VOGU-3710 file (C-alpha; in Angstrom, 3 decimals, decimal comma):
1> xxxxxxxxxx> 0,000/0,000/0,000  2,842/2,345/0,861  4,507/1,546/-2,441  1,331/2,377/-4,386  0,908/5,638/-2,488  4,548/6,614/-3,112  4,198/5,942/-6,813  1,023/8,043/-7,016  2,681/10,916/-5,178  5,676/10,742/-7,553
11> xxxxxxxxxx> 3,391/10,951/-10,616  1,535/13,906/-9,125  4,815/15,633/-8,375  6,034/15,216/-11,908  2,750/16,610/-13,281  2,644/19,623/-10,995  6,271/20,648/-11,535  5,975/20,900/-15,324  4,948/19,271/-18,564  5,979/15,715/-19,301
21> xxxxxxxxxx> 9,105/15,467/-21,437  7,526/13,111/-23,940  4,533/15,411/-24,584  4,433/17,838/-27,520  2,766/21,254/-27,302  1,816/24,088/-29,642  3,042/27,324/-28,049  0,947/30,303/-29,113  1,973/33,222/-26,878  4,415/34,285/-24,130
31> xxxxxxxxxx> 4,294/37,300/-21,771  6,566/38,727/-19,070  3,547/39,477/-16,845  1,677/36,688/-15,071  -1,452/38,866/-14,862  -1,457/39,475/-18,616  -0,716/35,802/-19,300  -3,614/34,708/-17,072  -6,002/37,056/-18,883  -4,879/35,782/-22,242
41> xxxxxxxxxx> -5,024/32,117/-21,266  -8,599/32,570/-19,990  -9,543/34,141/-23,333  -8,048/31,257/-25,270  -9,716/28,768/-22,936  -13,107/30,102/-24,000  -12,561/29,176/-27,679  -9,983/26,369/-27,768  -9,567/23,048/-25,958  -6,397/21,845/-24,238
51> xxxxxxxxxx> -5,202/25,314/-23,223  -2,309/25,405/-20,735  -0,177/28,034/-19,042  3,443/27,270/-18,101  6,318/29,177/-16,613  9,293/29,759/-18,917  12,910/30,656/-18,457  13,736/34,248/-17,610  10,496/34,962/-15,740  8,199/34,681/-18,761
61> xxxxxxxxxx> 4,839/32,890/-18,938  3,826/30,830/-21,956  0,444/29,784/-23,342  0,363/26,398/-25,066  -2,083/23,842/-26,470  -1,687/20,142/-25,753  -0,328/17,732/-24,993  -0,224/15,897/-28,335  1,960/13,403/-30,100  4,177/14,826/-32,850
71> xxxxxxxxxx> 1,642/14,187/-35,645  -1,245/15,626/-33,656  0,737/18,731/-32,799  1,577/19,408/-36,451  -2,029/18,866/-37,517  -3,335/21,196/-34,791  -0,783/23,891/-35,613  -1,647/23,756/-39,322  -5,417/23,763/-38,769  -5,526/26,588/-36,253
81> xxxxxxxxxx> -3,113/28,740/-38,261  -5,270/28,215/-41,338  -8,414/29,179/-39,431  -6,749/32,257/-37,966  -7,369/31,168/-34,353  -3,725/31,355/-33,262  -0,830/33,671/-34,219  1,114/32,890/-37,419  4,363/32,532/-35,451  3,012/29,780/-33,190
91> xxxxxxxxxx> 5,273/26,766/-33,090  5,768/23,231/-31,761  7,862/22,516/-28,633  8,628/19,556/-26,409  7,062/19,500/-22,977  10,372/19,568/-21,139  10,774/23,187/-22,243  8,201/24,270/-19,654  8,436/24,933/-15,898  5,564/25,168/-13,412
101> xxxxxxxxxx> 1,977/25,190/-14,641  -0,130/28,255/-13,777  -3,197/27,264/-15,805  -5,605/25,529/-15,365  -5,687/26,501/-11,714  -5,375/23,412/-9,528  -3,245/21,456/-12,004  0,051/22,531/-10,557  -0,677/26,246/-10,908  1,688/28,856/-9,598
111> xxxxxxxxxx> -0,873/30,386/-7,259  -0,037/33,686/-5,612  3,099/34,215/-7,666  3,351/37,767/-8,955  6,012/39,519/-10,904  8,464/41,685/-9,055  7,157/45,201/-8,410  8,798/47,845/-10,537  11,083/50,299/-8,846  9,502/53,632/-7,935
121> xxxxxxxxxx> 10,433/56,319/-10,412  12,653/59,113/-9,174  11,691/62,760/-9,436  13,391/63,215/-12,819  11,519/60,231/-14,337  8,217/61,536/-12,904  8,766/64,914/-14,447  9,481/63,341/-17,784  6,306/61,295/-17,642  4,288/64,424/-16,959
131> xxxxxxxxxx> 5,681/66,049/-20,114  3,176/65,477/-22,925  5,916/65,693/-25,550  8,003/62,966/-23,892  6,274/59,840/-25,191  8,170/56,684/-24,393  7,486/53,829/-26,812  6,572/50,583/-25,060  9,147/47,837/-25,147  7,871/45,110/-27,478
141> xxxxxxxxxx> 7,313/41,692/-25,999  9,978/39,300/-27,275  9,234/35,628/-27,073  12,102/33,697/-25,471  14,170/31,890/-28,096  15,046/28,208/-28,055  18,525/27,117/-27,110  20,536/25,376/-29,819  19,779/22,015/-28,209  16,052/22,778/-28,080
151> xxxxxxxxxx> 16,155/23,920/-31,710  17,795/20,641/-32,713  15,089/18,695/-30,871  12,243/20,592/-32,505  13,996/20,270/-35,883  14,143/16,497/-35,423  10,326/16,461/-35,392  10,151/17,845/-38,947  9,182/15,594/-41,820  11,464/15,272/-44,846
161> xxxxxxxxxx> 9,061/17,416/-46,885  9,144/20,141/-44,225  12,937/20,079/-44,256  12,932/20,365/-48,037  10,576/23,357/-47,803  13,130/25,104/-45,584  15,913/24,357/-48,060  13,789/25,791/-50,871  13,146/28,930/-48,857  16,876/29,318/-48,167
171> xxxxxxxxxx> 17,572/28,717/-51,858  14,988/31,334/-52,864  16,864/34,020/-50,914  20,246/32,913/-52,238  21,607/31,318/-49,054  21,484/27,707/-50,260  22,796/26,347/-53,565  23,000/22,565/-53,069  20,434/19,819/-53,738  16,949/19,977/-52,243
181> xxxxxxxxxx> 17,059/16,639/-50,454  15,830/17,208/-46,890  19,241/16,150/-45,570  20,864/18,776/-43,375  24,611/18,668/-43,961  27,306/21,302/-43,992  25,758/23,214/-46,905  22,387/23,538/-45,198  23,949/24,531/-41,867  26,099/27,160/-43,557
191> xxxxxxxxxx> 23,050/28,591/-45,316  21,110/28,671/-42,040  23,977/30,528/-40,376  24,015/33,013/-43,274  20,271/33,578/-42,892  20,689/34,121/-39,146  23,451/36,651/-39,810  21,296/38,456/-42,345  18,369/38,617/-39,916  20,415/39,762/-36,915
201> xxxxxxxxxx> 19,872/36,768/-34,628  22,313/34,525/-32,822  24,315/32,504/-35,338  24,146/28,792/-34,471  23,627/27,099/-37,829  20,385/25,581/-36,465  17,140/27,470/-36,991  14,828/27,642/-34,002  11,130/26,943/-34,346  10,387/30,643/-34,458
211> xxxxxxxxxx> 13,128/31,317/-37,016  11,824/28,537/-39,244  8,358/30,077/-39,130  9,817/33,495/-39,951  11,812/32,119/-42,900  8,776/30,338/-44,360  6,661/33,463/-43,890  9,300/35,530/-45,694  9,294/32,928/-48,452  5,508/33,048/-48,823
221> xxxxxxxxxx> 5,500/36,858/-48,844  8,261/36,967/-51,492  6,330/34,545/-53,706  3,185/36,608/-53,255  5,015/39,775/-54,295  6,033/38,054/-57,529  2,491/36,867/-58,114  3,280/33,198/-57,516  0,301/31,200/-56,343  -0,901/27,602/-56,535
231> xxxxxxxxxx> -3,624/26,716/-59,029  -5,588/23,468/-59,400  -7,320/22,834/-62,720  -9,617/19,864/-62,344  -10,701/20,085/-65,995  -7,070/19,786/-67,118  -6,072/17,339/-64,392  -3,058/19,287/-63,196  -1,810/21,408/-60,315  1,028/23,941/-60,399
241> xxxxxxxxxx> 2,431/27,003/-58,652  2,734/29,734/-61,268  2,731/33,571/-61,523  -1,060/33,699/-61,432  -0,987/37,229/-60,014  0,531/38,489/-63,285  -1,776/36,690/-65,736  -5,509/36,343/-66,214  -7,430/33,409/-67,639  -8,257/33,718/-71,326
251> xxxxxxxxxx> -9,586/30,433/-72,704  -9,138/26,690/-73,032  -8,193/25,277/-76,412  -6,815/21,749/-76,089  -4,107/20,918/-75,321  -3,643/24,389/-73,796  -5,127/26,507/-71,034  -4,245/30,057/-72,068  -3,579/33,046/-69,790  -2,981/36,587/-71,053
261> xxxxxxxxxx> -0,916/39,312/-69,321  -2,604/41,017/-66,400  -2,225/44,771/-66,715  1,183/45,662/-68,098  3,011/42,612/-66,693  3,868/41,343/-70,187  3,797/37,754/-68,873  1,987/35,086/-70,885  1,285/31,551/-69,723  -0,135/28,460/-71,403
271> xxxxxxxxxx> -0,532/25,260/-69,421  -0,305/21,989/-71,357  -2,455/18,931/-70,672  -3,215/16,094/-73,069  -3,327/12,295/-73,179  -0,557/10,580/-75,108  2,576/8,491/-75,220  6,234/9,049/-76,083  5,417/9,540/-79,759  2,834/12,185/-78,851
281> xxxxxxxxxx> 5,369/13,913/-76,624  7,955/13,925/-79,421  5,408/15,364/-81,843  4,494/18,111/-79,376  8,194/18,957/-79,051  8,428/19,546/-82,804  5,175/21,491/-83,068  5,925/23,893/-80,220  9,140/25,006/-81,889  7,119/26,378/-84,811
291> xxxxxxxxxx> 5,130/28,754/-82,579  5,720/32,475/-82,767  5,805/32,734/-78,972  8,864/30,409/-78,873  11,883/32,254/-80,361  14,075/29,975/-82,496  17,301/30,871/-80,676  18,013/29,022/-77,438  18,792/25,603/-76,022  16,687/22,504/-76,630
301> xxxxxxxxxx> 16,807/19,167/-74,837  14,608/16,088/-75,104  14,443/12,695/-73,454  11,915/9,899/-73,825  9,820/11,222/-70,914  10,257/15,021/-71,055  11,581/17,967/-73,016  12,667/21,538/-72,425  12,809/24,430/-74,924  14,419/27,803/-74,209
311> xxxxxxxxxx> 13,611/30,598/-76,650  15,593/33,844/-76,521  14,875/37,072/-78,428  15,696/40,731/-77,846  12,215/41,573/-76,581  11,101/38,272/-75,080  12,203/35,005/-73,547  10,184/31,796/-73,368  10,615/28,585/-71,431  8,732/25,425/-72,384
321> xxxxxxxxxx> 8,676/22,300/-70,256  6,607/19,151/-70,658  6,722/15,665/-69,200  4,913/12,368/-69,638  3,572/10,485/-66,617  1,200/7,522/-66,876  -0,258/8,594/-70,208  -0,655/12,242/-69,151  1,435/14,868/-70,966  1,563/18,040/-68,888
331> xxxxxxxxxx> 3,670/21,150/-68,944  3,743/24,892/-69,485  4,839/27,690/-71,804  5,946/30,769/-69,847  6,886/33,868/-71,842  8,125/37,144/-70,365  9,710/40,491/-71,357  13,237/41,379/-70,131  11,828/43,392/-67,208  10,383/40,172/-65,734
341> xxxxxxxxxx> 13,648/38,226/-65,839  13,898/38,049/-62,047  10,393/36,636/-61,859  11,227/33,929/-64,383  14,430/32,941/-62,592  12,487/32,384/-59,384  9,223/31,110/-60,838  10,484/28,424/-63,220  12,022/26,106/-60,568  8,795/26,332/-58,560
351> xxxxxxxxxx> 6,678/25,636/-61,628  8,648/22,553/-62,585  8,746/21,287/-58,995  5,023/21,695/-58,368  3,717/20,509/-61,763  1,575/17,533/-60,767  -1,125/15,396/-62,341  -4,317/15,407/-60,256  -6,702/13,732/-62,674  -7,601/13,035/-66,278
361> xxxxxxxxxx> -5,909/15,151/-68,991  -7,735/17,891/-70,840  -10,243/16,467/-73,319  -8,809/16,509/-76,845  -11,748/18,576/-78,163  -11,943/20,992/-75,222  -12,533/24,544/-76,443  -12,604/23,524/-80,097  -14,405/26,020/-82,342  -14,624/24,929/-85,970
371> xxxxxxxxxx> -15,232/28,460/-87,252  -12,068/29,810/-85,606  -9,621/27,323/-87,100  -6,625/28,688/-88,982  -3,604/27,193/-90,704  -1,452/29,825/-88,993  -2,656/28,865/-85,513  -2,041/25,830/-83,303  -4,737/25,583/-80,618  -4,924/29,334/-80,227
381> xxxxxxxxxx> -1,175/30,030/-80,512  0,155/31,713/-83,630  2,613/29,771/-85,760  5,862/31,591/-86,490  5,850/32,756/-90,115  8,922/32,845/-92,365  9,811/35,778/-94,597  9,166/33,516/-97,573  8,921/29,849/-98,450  9,521/27,946/-101,675
391> xxxxxxxxxx> 10,761/24,536/-102,748  13,955/22,516/-103,057  14,933/18,885/-103,569  17,337/16,368/-102,063  20,364/15,385/-104,144  22,214/12,966/-101,856  21,677/10,661/-98,889  23,072/13,187/-96,379  20,229/15,607/-97,024  21,976/18,122/-99,325
401> xxxxxxxxxx> 19,377/20,260/-101,082  19,279/22,262/-104,315  17,031/25,326/-104,352  16,661/28,740/-106,006  19,203/31,314/-104,820  16,503/34,012/-104,594  14,655/31,961/-101,953  17,555/32,041/-99,482  19,043/35,460/-100,271  19,391/37,701/-97,186
411> xxxxxxxxxx> 18,015/35,146/-94,732  19,070/35,092/-91,095  18,145/31,427/-90,911  17,052/28,774/-93,408  15,087/25,620/-92,592  13,766/22,540/-94,337  10,153/21,681/-93,566  10,291/24,500/-90,957  12,180/22,266/-88,542  15,641/21,334/-89,805
421> xxxxxxxxxx> 18,321/24,014/-89,772  20,588/24,245/-92,829  23,566/26,295/-93,942  24,054/27,797/-97,386  26,988/25,807/-98,726  27,257/27,482/-102,147  25,515/29,945/-104,451  26,200/29,972/-108,181  23,981/32,254/-110,217  20,361/31,187/-109,758
431> xxxxxxxxxx> 21,288/27,990/-107,869  21,934/27,556/-104,119  23,221/24,445/-102,338  22,033/23,821/-98,765  23,575/21,459/-96,202  21,636/20,387/-93,072  23,289/21,025/-89,709  22,206/17,536/-88,632  22,244/14,652/-91,058  18,900/13,819/-92,645
441> xxxxxxxxxx> 17,638/10,661/-94,331  15,606/11,643/-97,422  12,860/9,351/-98,674  13,975/9,951/-102,274  16,948/11,698/-103,889  17,188/13,265/-107,341  18,617/11,296/-110,269  19,680/13,776/-112,912  18,803/13,258/-116,556  21,958/13,164/-118,761
451> xxxxxxxxxx> 20,366/15,273/-121,536  17,287/17,284/-122,405  14,115/15,505/-123,460  12,122/15,835/-126,628  10,174/19,020/-127,284  6,486/18,740/-126,363  7,277/15,894/-124,002  5,446/15,835/-120,666  7,145/17,260/-117,562  6,047/17,771/-113,984
461> xxxxxxxxxx> 7,253/19,997/-111,154  7,283/19,061/-107,473  6,686/21,993/-105,185  4,816/23,775/-102,408  2,678/26,227/-104,408  1,008/27,638/-101,281  4,069/27,878/-99,067  3,433/24,714/-97,092  -0,260/25,281/-96,372  -1,084/21,931/-97,970
471> xxxxxxxxxx> 1,452/20,176/-95,745  3,005/18,044/-98,503  4,492/18,638/-101,926  2,199/18,546/-104,942  2,788/18,045/-108,677  2,092/20,545/-111,432  2,076/19,251/-115,009  3,202/20,823/-118,285  5,344/20,299/-121,383  8,891/21,033/-122,514
481> xxxxxxxxxx> 8,697/23,865/-125,060  12,338/24,712/-125,778  15,838/23,648/-124,694  17,031/27,276/-124,546  15,899/30,465/-122,892  14,144/33,202/-124,828  17,467/34,963/-125,190  19,163/31,772/-126,325  20,665/30,880/-122,918  22,084/27,338/-123,212
491> xxxxxxxxxx> 21,636/26,481/-119,513  17,864/27,059/-119,508  14,779/25,262/-120,741  11,395/26,799/-121,381  8,254/25,117/-120,133  4,568/25,473/-120,713  3,382/25,155/-117,132  1,328/27,145/-114,657  3,461/27,533/-111,533  3,198/29,582/-108,346
501> xxxxxxxxxx> 5,883/31,357/-106,351  6,087/28,474/-103,876  7,051/26,063/-106,647  10,327/27,924/-107,340  13,379/25,773/-106,655  11,419/22,560/-107,121  12,555/19,673/-109,341  11,415/19,480/-112,972  10,934/15,786/-113,755  10,638/14,008/-117,094
511> xxxxxxxxxx> 8,315/11,072/-117,661  10,844/8,611/-116,236  11,069/10,498/-112,946  14,550/11,892/-113,693  15,313/15,510/-112,736  15,671/17,521/-115,947  16,141/20,860/-114,146  15,229/23,223/-111,308  12,289/25,609/-111,666  13,278/29,287/-111,558
521> xxxxxxxxxx> 11,261/31,817/-109,547  10,655/34,365/-112,298  8,257/33,560/-115,124  8,796/36,894/-116,888  11,623/37,966/-119,172  12,889/41,426/-118,323  10,316/44,110/-118,983  8,285/41,961/-121,372  4,951/40,560/-120,268  4,761/36,822/-120,914
531> xxxxxxxxxx> 1,796/34,457/-120,960  0,872/32,976/-117,578  1,860/29,443/-118,589  5,477/30,299/-119,455  8,092/29,043/-116,977  11,856/28,533/-117,039  14,192/26,043/-115,429  17,932/25,573/-114,998  19,122/22,491/-116,922  20,275/19,354/-115,086
541> xxxxxxxxxx> 23,766/19,706/-116,648  24,225/23,124/-115,001  23,029/21,712/-111,679  25,604/18,915/-111,941  28,408/21,460/-112,441  27,333/23,548/-109,415  27,049/20,447/-107,242  30,461/19,160/-108,307  32,037/22,512/-107,431  30,451/22,216/-103,951
551> xxxxxxxxxx> 31,867/18,706/-103,493  28,573/16,878/-104,060  28,383/13,951/-106,493  24,751/13,669/-107,653  23,308/10,492/-109,116  22,381/10,287/-112,802  20,125/7,835/-114,592  19,958/6,538/-118,158  16,614/4,784/-117,605  13,991/6,416/-119,784
561> xxxxxxxxxx> 11,100/4,050/-119,189  8,018/6,143/-118,276  6,721/5,778/-114,725  3,110/5,229/-113,799  1,508/8,472/-112,554  1,294/7,212/-108,968  4,970/6,172/-108,976  5,973/9,521/-110,430  4,063/11,283/-107,662  5,736/9,202/-104,944
571> xxxxxxxxxx> 9,208/9,947/-106,356  8,565/13,668/-106,782  7,008/14,259/-103,365  9,658/12,128/-101,660  12,541/14,294/-102,915  10,824/17,707/-102,722  11,232/19,710/-99,519  9,854/23,004/-98,200  12,592/25,653/-97,933  11,864/28,582/-95,587
581> xxx> 13,723/31,855/-95,094  13,564/33,473/-91,633  14,744/36,771/-90,242
//
C-alpha cells in the first residue's frame, strides 16, 4: 500500500512541476507578466480546448495547447493557423521546455506568484512622464528563443518534406545552392547561419522553431510579391504554382489553357495537358518550336519522358517544359519580357517542382471552335511565319538540297520543312546548295537526266505552291517547249506550265522520274509581259556542275522508261522539300 501511495505521489509531483518530457505542445503566446498571461489564457480557454499556461525561463509565462503526439501537434498547428485562431508565429515545442503550470488553476498552478514590483520612479523620471511631448514607446514583448539544443530537438520532429521546404526557402533568398534533399549537412547549416546573420539573430547554424516560421513566412510573402500562387485545374487534371498574379485566364483550347498578361506585366502563360505516349510527346516537341511565342534561338533538350525548350529574343524570352507520366502529358509555356527576368528565374524552378497530375488530362476537343480554325494557328497560338517559303529537292543521302538562290538570299536562318536548320553551302547564279546542320535521311533523292528531253514531251514539277499550307508537296504538269531560254541561254529550258511562287526551286521531272532541271522563280523575261503558262528552269547539266564545285556527287540515270503516274508522284514528293527563309 505504501509503495502504491509513493508511486502516485511521484506521478503527481512530476505533473505539478511541469509538462511531461515526452509530450508535444503548440506554443501560441508568451508574456513577461503573469497577470497578462492569465487574462490571455482565460480568453483562449473560452474558444480552444487543451489550453495550458506554463512558466518559462527568464520569468516569462507561456500559453500552449496540448499535450499531443508529434503528428497531432503538427495537424493542430496547421489547422488553427489556417483558421486564424492562433498567431502565425506559433510553433511546436517539447514538454520539457516548460516549468511550473499556472493554468488551469489546480493542475500545478503557480498560485499567488506575482512579478516583481517595478522600482519607484525618481523625481526626474516623474517629471518626464508628466511632459506630454516625452512619449516613451513601449518595449515590445519578445518571445524567449530556443537554445541550440532545443532547436535541434524541434527540428528532429520535422518531416522530410518540411525540411525540403526550408531548403527551398533558403535557396529562394540565395543562401542555399545545393540539392533539395531534406538532408541537413554542412551546406544547409552554412546557409542557415548566413540567414541568421542576415536577420540579426544569434548565429548557431540551427534554426529555431520561431526562425523557421519566420523564414517560411518571408518565403511566402516573397512569392506573393512576384504573383506566384498555386492553381488546381480539375478540368485539365493538373496542379502547379505559377505567376497567377501576373496573368488572367483567357480560354481553353486543347491541349492548352491560355492566360494573357494582367495589366502591363507582359507575362503570358499556357498550361499543357493532353493524353498521349512518347510519340505524342515527341510530336508536341516539334510542333511547339514552330510557334511564334517560342523564339528559335536558345537551347533545346529532349528525353523519352520530357523535353525543355528555351527561346531567346531581344524583346522576349520563353521557357517550355513538358513531361509524360502515366499517359498524361503536362507542362507549361511561360513567356516574359526582359523586365520580368527576375520573376522567371524564381518562378520556373517552382513551376517545374510543383507541376503535378491530379486527374484526367484535358479532353482533346476541349474549347474547339470549328469556325475559328486557322492554318497559322495551333490551338490558339500563332505559328511563327517565315519571310518567304519555296521549294527545293534532295540530291544525296546526307540531305543536301538544291534550291533557287533568290529563296535564301538575305536570310538570317534557313530551314527545311520548318524544322531542320541548314547552312548555305554554295551559291552559283540562280542555284543555291544547302547542307543540313544535322544529317537527314531523305525518302527519295534526285537522279539527274543526262540530256534534255524531246520538245512537247510531258514534264512535272514538285513543289509547295502555297508555301506549305497543304502540308506536302504537290505536282504541277506541263510540257517542254524549248531547250534554250528566250534569249538563247544554253543552260535554260522553257516550259509550258502554270506555276506559283512556292514552286520555285522545285525539281522538274521528265516522264521517267529523272530531274531535268530546277524551276526558276521568275516567269517573266525582263520588262516583257509573258503568258501565264510560261516558266523557265535551270538544266540538269548546269546543276551537276554547281554540285560538283560544292563537293557533291549527284546520281544520274539513263533509264527512260516512263513511270506510272502514282509512282511519279511518290518519287517527286519524296525528294521535294519546303525551304523557308527566316529573319
